[in-house]
N, C-alpha and C positions, 0 to 999 in steps of 0.2 A: 364104111366108115363105123368105128368104136359107137355104136350108144349107148347113150348112160342116164339114169336117172328119171326120174317120172315129173312131167309138169300136168299141171290141171288151169287151163284158159277158164275165164269167167266174162260172160262176154254175153249181153238181152238178144243181139245179132245175130243168126244163126248163117247165114252167110258168112260171116267175120271168124264165127269157132270152124267152119269147114274148110275157109282159106288158111287158118293159123295153123289150124293141124296135118293138112296136107304138108307144110312147109318146115314143122315143126319135126313130122315122126319120123323125119329124113338123121333126125341132132340125138333126140330123146328116147329111150326102153317103151316106155307108157305116155301118149297122152291121153288125157280125160280135161272135159267139157262140162260143162255146165253152161243154161240159159238163165239161173238166178240162184243168185244167193243164199234160197233162202235154205239151201238144204250143206251151205257150205261147210257147215264148220263139223257135219256126219260125215260125209268125203271123206275131208282133213284126216278124222280118225278113222278112218276106213281104211285111205289107203296111203298117208302120211309121204304126199309129194314133196320135193329139194326148192320146186324153183312156183308161185304161182301168178298166172299175169294173167291180173285184176281189173279191170273194168270201172269205170270212174259213176256213171251213169246207169239205173236200171229203167225210171220210169221216165214215160214216153213223154220229153215238154221240160223235161227236165234236164238242167247241166253244170248246176252249180258241184258239181266234186262232193257233195258230202255224203252221199250213200258209201262210196269209193272209198273218204277217210275214214267210215265209221266201221267200214268191217277190216280197213286194215286194222283200226285199232280192237277193231274185234276178236282177230287171227293174229297178232302180234300177242298177245297177251297172254293169248291160251298155247303157242304154237308158234314162240319166238324163237326157233330155228330154221324155221320158211322164209325164203327168203322172198321177195313178193314184190314186182315188179308192176307200176301202172300203168293200164292203154287206156287214154282217152281221145275224144276228137277238137278239144278245145285245148291249146296251146296255152295255158296260162300257169306262168312263170309266177307268180304266188304261189299256186298250189303245187305246181314242183316242190318248191322249194318248204312248203310247210309238210308235207307229203314225204319229205324223205328226211326234215328232222323229226317227223312220228316213225321215221321204220325200216319205208319201201326203200327197197336196193336204188333202184330206179326207175325215170320216165320214158316213156315212149309217147309218140303223140300220131296219132291212125289224120292221115291215110300214111302209112309206116312203108319208108324201105326195109323193103326184105333182108338183106348182107348185117343193117344194121339192128332190128329186130332179136336174128339168128344169134349176133354178138353177146347182148343185152343182158337174154335169158340163159349162154352159156358162160358168161361173166357172175352170174349168178350162180349159175353150178355149181363151178370151182369155187366161188367162195364158203359156199353150203362144204363143200370137203375139203378147204383150207379149214375149215374155223372146226373142221372134227381133227386135226392131226393133232400131236402135241408136239416141243421139243427135248422133251425133256421126260414126259412118265407116258403113259397110254390110259389117264384118265377121266373122266366122265363129265368132268366138267369142263367149263364154257373156255373159261381162259386158260393156259397155261402155268402150271404154280410155278412156284417159285419155289428154286431150293436153298433152301437157307443155312445148311452148313451148320460147325459147329464152330469156326473157328471167330474171334474174338473183332473183328472186323465186320463181320458180316452183318456175326451179332450188334455190329452201333447199327450197319445201315436200315436191316433192321426196321428198330427202334426211331431213325429216323425219318422209316420210309411210313411206320406205323402214323408220327404225327401228323404228318404232308399232305398225305395223300389227299384228308379226308376236307382237307382246305382247297382251293383253286390256286394255290399260287402255281410260279411257268417253275419248270421244273428241267436242267441239265443235268443229262448221265453221260459222264466220262467213265472211255474202259477200252485197254486192247479191243484189236479183233475176235469177236470167240467168247467172250466175256457173261453176255449176256442179257447186253445192255434190252431191248426190246423186250424179251422174257419181265425184268422186272418193271417196262412201262406200263406191260401190261398188268400188271400184280398193281403196281399202283391206280390205276384206273379199276381192277377189280374194287377196291377199297374201296373209292371214291365217291362221292354219290353221284355222279354221272355212269356210274354203273347196265343201267336199266336199256342205253347206246351202248351201239356198237363206239369202241375206239378207233379211230380213224390213222391209217397210216400212209406215208408214202415218205420216198428215198430222195432226199434229197440229189445227190448224188447224181442220179442217174436220169431225170428230167432233161430228156432237148432243151439246148436254149428255144428251141422259136415254141414250144407248149409251154415253158412257164411259166405263164400268167391263163392262158386257158388252164394248166392244172393245177393251179393254186385257188384263180378266182374265178373260170366258169368262162363261159362264154354265150352267145347268143346269134341262136342260128340265120350265118351270113357274112359271121363276124370279120372270117380272112378264107379265104380255100377251102372245102373240104367241113366249114362250117356245118354240114348236114341240116344238125337240129341244134337246141338248145343243148346246155351239159351243166352240170350242174361244178364247181368245181371243189377241190380236198377240201376247202376251208367253211366252206357253205354249208359242204354233207355232216360236215364235224360238229354246227350250230348246236349245242346242246351236252353235246358232247368232251374227250378228246380227243386231240391231232397230236399223231407222235411223227417226228421230225428226224426220220435217219438220218446222220451222215451232211447235217447242216454245218461243221467246216469246210463244206468240199464246196462249196455253192458263191457264182462269184459274188464280185459286192454290188453291182450296179444291180442288179435278184436279188443278193441280201438289204440296200434302200427299198426298194416295195416291199418285200414282207415284212418291215420296221411299220410303215404307213400304216400298212392294213392293222398290226397289232395297236401300235397304239390308240387311232381311229379308233378302232372297237368296227372296222368296216372293212367289202371290199366291191367293188364292181368291178362288175364281167366283161370281160371286149364286147363292143356295142353295143354301147351302152353306155348313159350319162346318171343310172341312179343307182345309188350306193345302197348297199341292202348290213342291216346290224349282225355281228356274228355275239357270240357266246362261245368260246372257245375256253382249255382251261389244253396250254400248250405245254410236253414235252420235246424234248431233243435229247439229237443222243449224237458221238461224235468219237474219231479213234485223238484227234489231234487235240494242241494247246490251245485253247482260244484264245486265251490270253499273249501269247506271246504272236501268233498271231491277228493281238490289236495292236499288240506294240508293231511290228512291223508290218501295221498298213495291210495286210490280205482280211482284216474282218473287220466289220463295224465294230467303233468297242461303246455305240449308243445300245449294238442292237445285243452284243455282249450284257452291255448291263440289265435288257429288257430278258434275256429267257434265260438269266442266270438265279433269280431270286433263292432258290436252293440250288443245291450241287452237289451231286451223286459219285461219286467214285470205286467202279466198280476193280479191287484188287485185282490181276493176277492170279488162274489157280496156283500159277510153282508158288503165290507166295502167303497160302489158305490151305498148306500140305494135308490137313486132319481132315477138306474135306471131299478128298481127291479116291481114294476108296468107295466113299459110301455113292456119289454121285457116277461110280464107276457099277457099283451094285444095282441100284438105280436105272442103269442103259442097259445093265447085262441083265435083267427082271422084261424093258418091256422090247427088246428082239430076241431073245430063247421066244419069247410068244409073240413076236411076229416071223420067226423062222420058223415051230412049233419044234420047237428043242427044247427037253424037262430038266430040270432039274440039275444045272449050269453052274456052279463055282469057279473060283480063282483060284487058282493054290495059292501058295501062300508065298512063293517066290515070285508068280507076278502082281499079287496086294504091292510086294519091296516094290517090285525092275516100275510097277505104276508113279508112285510114290516117289521115286526116286531120279519118277523122269520131267522135263523139262517145262512141255505144255506151254511150246512158245504159240498154238492155235488156240490153245484155251481150252475149255469146255467144248467148241467146237469141234477140238483138234480129238479129244477125249470120247467125245462119242464117235466118231467117223471108227476113232479102234476099235472101241468096243463091239460095234457092229460086224467090224470086217472079221473080228475073232471067235464073233458067233459065228459067224456060216463056216471058216474055216476049221471049228474045231467039231471030232467026229464024237468024241467019248464027253462023257458029262467032266469033264477038269480041263477050263483056260491057264493056258501055260502060256511065259513070254515070247514063245513061237510062235504059238496064233496072237498074242495082239503088235508081234511085228518090233518092239521095241528093245533095243539091240544097248549095249552098254558104251560103245561110241560114240553113239548117241550122246554120251554121261561123261565127253573125259577129261571134259575144264573141272571134277570132280577128285578125279585123278592124279592129273598133271598139270601143278600150278602152271606150267609153263608156258603151257600148250597161249597160241594169241586166238585173239578177239575172230580175227579171219580167219584160223583155222581150225575153231568149235566151231564158227556157221558152216564152210566147206564139208567137214564132215557131218553135219545134221542134215545137211542138202541130200550129202552121197547114201545114203542110212537115210534117209526119209524117201528118196529115189527108188531103194531097191526091196525099201517090206512093200512099195504100190506097185512090185515089179512092173514101174519108166513108166505107171497115166501120169504127167505132170498134169492133167487136171485132179485131180488127187493130191497129189506130192503137193498144187500150190494153195487146195482149201486147210487139207492138214498144219502148213504152214502159216495159215492166215494171211498171204500173197498171194499178192493181182497172179496169175501166170507171166504179162509183159515182167512184170521180176523177181518171179520166178527162173525167168528164159537171162535176163539179163546177168544173175548170178550168176549161171549153171554157163556163162559165158566167161565171165570176168574170172570165176574157180579153175574153168577144163573139165570139166564134167564130162 
């Protein structure tokens, strides 16, 4: 098994320390233990752990959890990137909620379930690694930087974002696949008064039907089969912060009603309880679908649309802001040149022309994948159109006015399959469609 990362365990019970260390050494490169938090700050400065498992109580006879909350605040204020999982023998729901509000990644109750403990710690580590990655650049900021470019439409959006970010207004972001809707959401959060707390994200189209309420609202232990411990839902975890709901247009109508109730009442109720919990969230939603049209067809609740649509921002497709294509490509070129250790790479003039001419139906995501592939394939310092894999026939509509939309689609799919060496997963990603949609189109066009 691949071991990864450093884990720091802080607990005054030496037997627990030994047991946890034996359990976790299989998964982590290094496991450090402390019986007291007195040397916690110096240990973190010296060892730079990725994840910390922190007991809530250290003084005999005291089980308020205040010590754990104190050290949670101390560590998060000095080392905000460390993911902290709290460890307690007292399953106090209010304490768990308070800890999550104050920056804890998760909460584990003693006596613990080994699989659950390992899963929680590895999720915390994976979250650290995810936050270090950048979709658009290789900078060191905690949020992915938004590329604004020079197009008038993006500058207009930038002006709107700068005005509304400081408010708590709900925002709906629309745009085609790959235009950077989540990146824009993170930019809004980073500019808001809630930026000191992590933005919570959830893909509404990926939640299994049976887990919808648990994912959004949380559950109490025993609320249903396999509910082995209390769990905080996404809305509760986002309390005091921003909740980003992607693919909001994919929610079934009966789920929309439950979400609307929570937003209207500003509280949620965990599965297995009758006790409402107040929430204070800033909601940002995103979709590539036309919600107004869906509402007219009774596929999306009109009242929910009004609730989430205080501010509407539509990100234009890349083909409508051609002046931003080459600057974006250069940014990706720098990023992947560093990643693959290829220095002094530049685009040839014909490559820049081809980049500008291409339709980019997969938008920024397609451009990013195209540049990464070109960097991998390029053996000298000049990236040519051949490295990019962009062929003139994909733009045949610009040179042949009589071509039909059906023929143009067939040509684009055929050339993309060729440029991706038949890898249909990459083809689907570049074209911004699902694999099933791609299969259907291939069958229809007899490719």
